[in-house]
N, C-alpha and C positions, 0 to 999 in steps of 0.2 A: 247450799254447800259453802263452807268457809273458804276464803281465798287462801292459797298457799302462802306460807311465810317466806319472806324474802331475806336471803342472807345479807344483802346490802343494807336493808332497813334495820336488821338486828345489829349489824356492825355499826351503823350510824347511831343507834341508841347507846351502845357500849361506849363509843367515842364521845358522844355528848355527855354521858354519865361521868366519864373521866374528867372532862373539862369542868363540868358543873361541880362535882364533888371536890375537885382541886381548889376551886374558887370559894365554895360555900360550905364545904364539910359534908359529913354523912347525913346531916339533917336536911339537906336540900330536898325540895319537893319533887315528886315524880313529874308534876305538871311542868316544872322548869326544865327538867331533863328532856321530856317529850318535846317541848317547844324548841329546845336547842338542837334536837335531832330532826326537827321538821316533820314530826308525826303528832297525831292527837294523843291525849293522855290515854284514851281507850286503846289505841293501837299499841302503846307501850305495853299494856297488860295482855295483849295477844301474844307478845313475845316473852314476857316475864310475868308470871302469875302474881307475884308480889314484889314489893320493893326489896325485901330480903333476898328473893330469888335473883333479882337484878344485881344486887351487891355481891352475892356469892359467885355468880357467873362472871362478873367483872373482875373479882379477885382472882379466880382461876385463870382467866384470860390474861390478865396483866402479869401474874407470876409466871405463867407459861411463856409469855413473850420474853420476859426478863431472862429466864433460864435458857431459852433457845438462843438468845443473843449472846449470853455469857459462854455457852458451850460451842458456839459457831467457830469453826477453825481449830478446835482442840483436837490434836492428833489422838487417835484411839490408842495407839501404842507409843510408848516413848518415855522419856525422862519425866517423872512427876513434877519436877521444878519447872521445866519448860511448859508442860501442860497447864500447870496452875498459873504461870505467868500469862499465858494466852487467855485463860479464863478470866483472870484478874483484869487485864487490859480491856477485854470485851465487856465485862460487867461495868467497869468505870465509864467506858464510852457510852453504853446504853443509859446508865443512870444520869450522867451529866447531860446527855442529849434529850432526855425525856423527863424533865422536872415535874410536870403534872402527873405523869404515871407514877413516878417515884413517891410523890406526895400522897397520892391516893392509896398506893400499896401500904405506906406507913400507917394510914388511918385504918385501913381494912385489916391489917395484921393484928390490931388490938381491939377490933370491934366484936362485940357480942353477937352481932348479926351473922358473922361467918360461922358456918356449921363445921362440926367435926369432920363430916364427909368432905367438905371443900378443903380443909386443912390436909386431910389424908391424900386427896388428889394431888395437891401441890407437892407434898412430901414425896410422893411416888414419882412425880415428874422430875424431882431434883436428885433422883437416886444416882445418876452418873456423876454428878458433881460431888455428892456425898462419898461415893466410892473412891473418887480421886483424892479427896481430902484424907480419907481413911488410910489409903495406901501411903500417902506422903508422910503421915505422922507415925508410922510404924515404929521407928527407932527414936522418936523425939519425946520431949517432956510431956506431951499431952496424950501419949499412947494409951494410958490407962483411964483417961477421962471418958465420959460418955460422948459419943459422936455428936449428939444434940447440943451438948455444952460447948464443944469445940466449934461447931458450926455457928453457934450464937456469938462466940468470941470473934470469929472471922467476919461475921456480918457486922459486928460493932466496929472493927478495924476498917472494913470497907466503907461503911456509912460515914465514919469520921474522915476518911480519906476523900470521899466524894464531896463532903461539905467543904473541906479545905480547898479542893480544886475549884469548886464553884466560887469561893471567896477570894481565891488567888489564882485566877486563870493563867497569868503569866508564868507561874511556877508549877503548872500542872504536871509536867513530866517528872520533875524532881519530887513532887509530893507523891505521885503515883509510885515512883521507885521506892521512896521511904516507906510507904504503906505496905508495899509488897514485901520488902525486906523484913519489916516488923512481923507480918503475917507468917512469912517463911520461917523466921527464927522461933516463933511460937510453936510451929509444927515440928521442926526438926532440931 
């Protein structure tokens, strides 16, 4: 009878995959990931049937963590500007505090290994964020643009803001404010 799978071991593999992929890229060998997780290569495949399965589950886990961090503390009801400001600050805090995770997400976002199903899971998880953006842009210049296009624009502004904060940490508050103002003007 096979041994039951351990959530701790699975999480150790995902954590190790984050570190290794951040350092070596998506071509990193599963043996290196397994070693970094403190498990045998065979054990890695008990938890993840293939490397593609590992990368897809890592993608969903990291994007889910990022979304949950961004939405933490956002009031369910309230002024859309205040809600988006909270989301913005939480997103920036998570991204600047987790450079390896951010680097891995960037690689996985454009990887052919990530399935349509994984992208759909992530999109569904971001529905609260998308609805908030959709409400905020109702009377603004982007009201008639596709929501996907608007979210891509906002992501580009956020990524540019995050890069600037990382490069100029002494000006992080001012940069975050400028980024938010640019994003808000784009919406409203």
